[in-house]
DODO-114931 format. One record per residue (C-alpha): residue in three letters; z, y, x. Coordinates in steps of 0.2 Angstrom, whole numbers, padded with zeros to 4 digits, always signed. Layout:
ALAZYX/...
This chain:
MET-0247+0043+0330/ARG-0243+0061+0336/ILE-0230+0070+0341/THR-0226+0089+0343/ILE-0213+0100+0351/SER-0209+0117+0342/GLY-0226+0113+0335/GLN-0236+0109+0348/ASN-0244+0095+0352/VAL-0239+0083+0366/ASP-0255+0078+0373/PHE-0250+0063+0384/PHE-0234+0049+0380/THR-0234+0033+0387/SER-0220+0024+0377/GLY-0208+0027+0364/THR-0195+0021+0351/ILE-0193+0028+0334/THR-0178+0022+0322/LEU-0177+0028+0305/LYS-0161+0025+0294/LEU-0156+0023+0278/ASP-0138+0023+0277/SER-0136+0037+0290/ILE-0139+0056+0292/ALA-0148+0054+0309/SER-0163+0044+0314/THR-0167+0042+0332/PHE-0182+0044+0344/GLU-0187+0043+0363/PHE-0202+0045+0372/ALA-0209+0046+0390/THR-0221+0060+0394/ARG-0231+0067+0409/PHE-0222+0083+0417/ALA-0233+0094+0426/ALA-0220+0103+0435/GLN-0231+0119+0439/ASP-0237+0122+0422/PRO-0229+0136+0413/LYS-0232+0127+0397/HIS-0223+0112+0402/GLN-0210+0122+0410/GLU-0206+0129+0392/LEU-0210+0116+0382/LEU-0199+0104+0392/LYS-0184+0114+0397/PRO-0167+0106+0394/LEU-0152+0110+0383/GLN-0165+0121+0371/TYR-0164+0109+0358/LYS-0181+0112+0353/GLU-0188+0104+0337/VAL-0199+0087+0337/GLN-0212+0081+0323/ILE-0219+0064+0322/PHE-0232+0060+0313/ASN-0238+0042+0307/SER-0256+0035+0308/LYS-0262+0045+0293/ASP-0255+0060+0300/ARG-0241+0059+0288/LEU-0224+0067+0294/ILE-0212+0053+0296/PHE-0197+0063+0307/THR-0192+0080+0311/GLY-0177+0080+0325/THR-0169+0089+0338/ILE-0172+0086+0357/LEU-0156+0083+0365/ASN-0158+0074+0380/HIS-0170+0075+0395/ARG-0172+0063+0411/PHE-0185+0068+0423/LYS-0191+0054+0435/SER-0202+0058+0451/ASP-0210+0044+0461/SER-0225+0043+0472/GLY-0236+0039+0457/ARG-0231+0049+0439/ASN-0221+0062+0436/LEU-0213+0058+0420/VAL-0199+0067+0407/TYR-0189+0054+0396/VAL-0186+0064+0379/SER-0174+0059+0366/GLY-0162+0064+0352/TYR-0160+0063+0333/SER-0163+0069+0316/LYS-0162+0087+0312/SER-0146+0085+0301/GLY-0140+0073+0316/ILE-0130+0089+0322/LEU-0118+0086+0309/GLU-0111+0070+0318/ASP-0107+0080+0331/VAL-0098+0096+0325/SER-0082+0099+0315/ILE-0080+0112+0302/PRO-0079+0129+0311/VAL-0063+0140+0309/SER-0074+0155+0301/ALA-0078+0142+0288/TYR-0059+0138+0284/PRO-0049+0133+0274/LEU-0052+0115+0275/GLU-0046+0112+0260/SER-0056+0111+0243/ARG-0050+0111+0225/ASN-0061+0106+0209/ARG-0077+0106+0221/SER-0090+0094+0219/LEU-0098+0084+0233/LYS-0115+0093+0232/ASP-0104+0110+0233/ILE-0096+0104+0247/ALA-0111+0099+0257/ASP-0121+0112+0252/LYS-0108+0123+0260/LEU-0105+0115+0276/CYS-0123+0109+0279/GLY-0129+0125+0275/LEU-0119+0133+0291/PHE-0132+0125+0301/GLY-0148+0128+0290/ILE-0149+0112+0282/ASN-0153+0108+0266/VAL-0144+0096+0253/LEU-0154+0087+0240/ILE-0150+0074+0225/SER-0163+0062+0229/GLU-0174+0060+0213/GLN-0182+0045+0220/GLY-0174+0028+0222/LYS-0188+0021+0231/THR-0186+0028+0249/ILE-0180+0042+0258/THR-0197+0049+0261/ASP-0206+0063+0250/THR-0222+0057+0255/ILE-0227+0041+0244/ILE-0216+0049+0230/LYS-0227+0066+0228/GLN-0241+0056+0225/LYS-0237+0051+0209/SER-0232+0060+0194/LYS-0221+0049+0184/ARG-0205+0041+0189/ALA-0202+0023+0179/ALA-0188+0022+0169/SER-0175+0014+0179/THR-0177+0027+0193/LYS-0174+0042+0180/SER-0158+0033+0173/THR-0153+0030+0193/TYR-0156+0049+0195/ALA-0147+0054+0181/ASP-0132+0044+0186/LEU-0132+0049+0203/LYS-0135+0068+0198/ALA-0119+0067+0186/LYS-0108+0060+0200/ALA-0113+0071+0215/ASN-0108+0086+0202/SER-0092+0078+0197/VAL-0077+0088+0204/PHE-0064+0080+0215/GLY-0045+0088+0211/ARG-0043+0090+0229/THR-0049+0086+0246/SER-0045+0091+0266/ALA-0055+0090+0281/SER-0045+0085+0297/PRO-0048+0100+0310/SER-0055+0088+0322/GLU-0066+0077+0308/SER-0085+0078+0310/ILE-0093+0086+0296/LYS-0104+0070+0295/ASP-0086+0059+0293/TYR-0079+0071+0281/LEU-0093+0071+0269/SER-0097+0052+0271/LYS-0078+0049+0265/LEU-0081+0059+0250/ALA-0097+0050+0246/SER-0092+0033+0248/GLN-0078+0037+0235/LYS-0093+0040+0221/ASN-0104+0025+0228/ILE-0116+0038+0235/VAL-0127+0035+0251/LEU-0127+0048+0262/SER-0144+0050+0271/HIS-0159+0061+0275/ASN-0176+0062+0274/GLU-0193+0065+0285/LYS-0189+0085+0284/GLY-0170+0082+0293/GLU-0164+0087+0277/VAL-0148+0078+0269/LEU-0149+0066+0253/LEU-0138+0061+0242/PHE-0146+0044+0238/GLN-0145+0030+0227/PRO-0156+0016+0230/ASP-0167+0009+0214/LEU-0163-0010+0217/LEU-0178-0015+0203/GLN-0191-0009+0212/LYS-0206-0020+0217/PRO-0208-0028+0233/ARG-0219-0018+0245/TYR-0221-0032+0259/PHE-0220-0051+0259/PHE-0214-0060+0275/THR-0214-0077+0280/LYS-0213-0086+0296/GLY-0230-0086+0297/ASN-0234-0068+0297/SER-0218-0062+0307/LEU-0215-0064+0326/GLU-0197-0069+0324/MET-0184-0069+0310/THR-0164-0068+0312/ALA-0153-0070+0299/ASP-0132-0067+0302/PHE-0120-0069+0289/ASN-0102-0063+0295/GLY-0091-0072+0282/GLN-0074-0066+0292/SER-0077-0049+0287/MET-0081-0053+0267/HIS-0070-0056+0253/SER-0073-0064+0236/ASP-0062-0050+0227/VAL-0059-0031+0232/ASN-0045-0023+0223/LEU-0043-0004+0225/VAL-0028+0006+0221/ARG-0027+0025+0216/GLN-0015+0032+0229/PRO-0001+0044+0218/SER-0001+0060+0222/ASP+0009+0076+0216/ASP-0007+0078+0204/ASN-0005+0061+0195/ALA+0014+0057+0197/GLY+0017+0039+0192/VAL+0000+0034+0189/SER-0006+0017+0198/THR-0024+0015+0193/THR-0033-0001+0199/ASP-0049-0008+0199/VAL-0058-0023+0206/ALA-0076-0030+0210/LYS-0081-0046+0215/ASN-0094-0052+0227/SER-0102-0068+0219/LEU-0109-0073+0237/VAL-0092-0078+0243/GLY-0088-0095+0237/LYS-0069-0096+0241/TYR-0054-0085+0234/ARG-0052-0071+0247/PRO-0045-0056+0239/THR-0041-0040+0249/THR-0034-0023+0243/LYS-0039-0005+0246/ILE-0033+0012+0244/LEU-0041+0027+0237/THR-0034+0043+0245/SER-0043+0055+0236/GLY-0052+0060+0222/GLU-0050+0056+0202/ASP-0041+0042+0193/THR-0058+0035+0185/ASP-0065+0036+0203/THR-0057+0018+0206/LYS-0072+0008+0199/ASP-0085+0015+0210/ALA-0074+0015+0226/ALA-0071-0003+0222/LYS-0089-0008+0221/ASN-0094+0003+0238/GLU-0080-0007+0247/VAL-0090-0023+0240/ALA-0107-0014+0245/ASP-0102-0011+0263/GLU-0094-0030+0264/LEU-0112-0036+0259/LYS-0119-0026+0276/ASN-0112-0042+0285/ILE-0127-0052+0279/SER-0143-0045+0287/ILE-0160-0049+0290/VAL-0169-0045+0307/ILE-0189-0046+0307/GLN-0201-0043+0320/LEU-0218-0039+0319/GLN-0233-0037+0330/ASP-0239-0019+0329/LEU-0233-0003+0321/PHE-0228-0003+0302/ASP-0226+0015+0299/GLU-0229+0016+0282/ILE-0213+0005+0278/TYR-0199+0017+0274/PRO-0180+0014+0273/GLY-0175+0011+0256/GLU-0188-0001+0250/ILE-0189-0019+0245/VAL-0198-0033+0256/ASN-0198-0050+0250/VAL-0192-0063+0263/HIS-0197-0083+0262/ASN-0190-0094+0277/HIS-0181-0110+0275/TYR-0177-0110+0293/ILE-0165-0092+0291/TYR-0158-0099+0274/SER-0170-0091+0263/TYR-0176-0106+0251/ALA-0184-0093+0238/TYR-0195-0076+0241/ASN-0177-0067+0242/ARG-0178-0048+0240/PHE-0170-0038+0254/MET-0168-0019+0256/VAL-0176-0010+0272/ASP-0161-0002+0280/SER-0168+0004+0298/ILE-0186+0002+0306/THR-0187+0002+0324/MET-0206+0004+0330/LYS-0209+0003+0350/PHE-0226+0006+0358/ASP-0231+0008+0376/GLU-0246+0003+0386/ASN-0245-0014+0383/SER-0241-0018+0365/ASP-0234-0010+0349/THR-0219-0019+0340/THR-0209-0016+0322/THR-0194-0023+0319/LEU-0186-0021+0303/ASN-0166-0022+0298/CYS-0165-0028+0281/VAL-0149-0029+0269/VAL-0145-0037+0252/PRO-0150-0022+0240/GLU-0134-0022+0233/SER-0127-0017+0250/PHE-0130+0001+0242/SER-0123+0000+0226/GLY-0110-0016+0225/GLY-0116-0023+0209/PRO-0117-0025+0194/VAL-0125-0039+0199/ILE-0127-0048+0215/ARG-0141-0058+0215/ASN-0139-0077+0223/ILE-0149-0076+0239/LEU-0139-0093+0243/TYR-0151-0102+0233/ASN-0158-0119+0238/HIS-0168-0133+0229/SER-0153-0143+0226/ASP-0147-0129+0214/GLU-0148-0128+0195/ASP-0153-0109+0196/HIS-0171-0109+0197/HIS-0171-0091+0205/LEU-0186-0086+0195/GLU-0186-0066+0192/PRO-0202-0061+0184/HIS-0196-0044+0179/LEU-0192-0040+0199/ASN-0205-0051+0208/GLU-0224-0052+0206/ASP-0230-0064+0193/ASN-0239-0076+0203/SER-0237-0093+0212/LEU-0229-0087+0227/TYR-0211-0087+0216/THR-0210-0103+0210/ASN-0199-0108+0224/ASN-0210-0123+0231/ILE-0200-0135+0242/ASN-0214-0136+0254/ILE-0215-0119+0258/LEU-0208-0111+0273/
């Protein structure tokens, strides 16, 4: 692993944490490095409140993170003199700032999500991309391949159409952060607002049909946990379009269902802006958001710095109610390193957490079910996927 500040290598760092996130415009980092107080290079490189650029490269010297230093904590004792540095992705500034008065008015008419994002992110020198890949948020892997799968092309075409479709009227609050405003608009189009390793904002739609990248079991992991928050989930999510001056008398509704919920638990949400036809996407997005109440955490030995958020992994562990090789999408990755050990933690969610459907796969399969849970078009064709009752 290699770290640079303003293009200069950090020669010595003792410990650190890097967290890469999918459903966010800001991943985070922190590390401790030696501070030579009398060295002019260190004085300039580690000067607080300068918001210097940080880049982090993986074990193969590929860029995995571009960010901004926010915080410094200096520590001096009888031994070493260290500074603890932390911050977030280059695009993370959008979480902290609101629309400047110079960019008013706050209201937009007949403009697309891409147009609005280009304008607001451009104020801070941040590019906005409609992501051409559905497998991962990084360009590193995709650029090595000249062809995209047909399903990815279809996903990209759908994403591009939604990102460029116009809202009739939208308005931001004066105190609302740019990130919150864009997230609100993206959710109504069922688009994930993310970022890549260069700190650019991505309008993203994960590919649910991609092949799994890794296979994890009780035997090749340090620890696994599975959390199911049933109180926050519903069987039916009804979405109602709020009438306005532009569509007086219209009460367009749509419903999306969560097939994992085994009891009738309905709820209703209101779509406050957008077009009447946006209710279907917005309803699916509400189901997708509720699916995030199912999470798998996998702790691994060593740094897995070539797994990226957005990729699929397979998990088989009866003790966390994963009786078959269930597909989960990596939502975030936390890599920790120090003098004693390196570990990686994967936070995973149901893949449909980023789409709401069209079909939510049965991750609650058990060996008493009639559904044999065989998915040859999604999983590798080998004996691992025969749902062997003895496999733990």
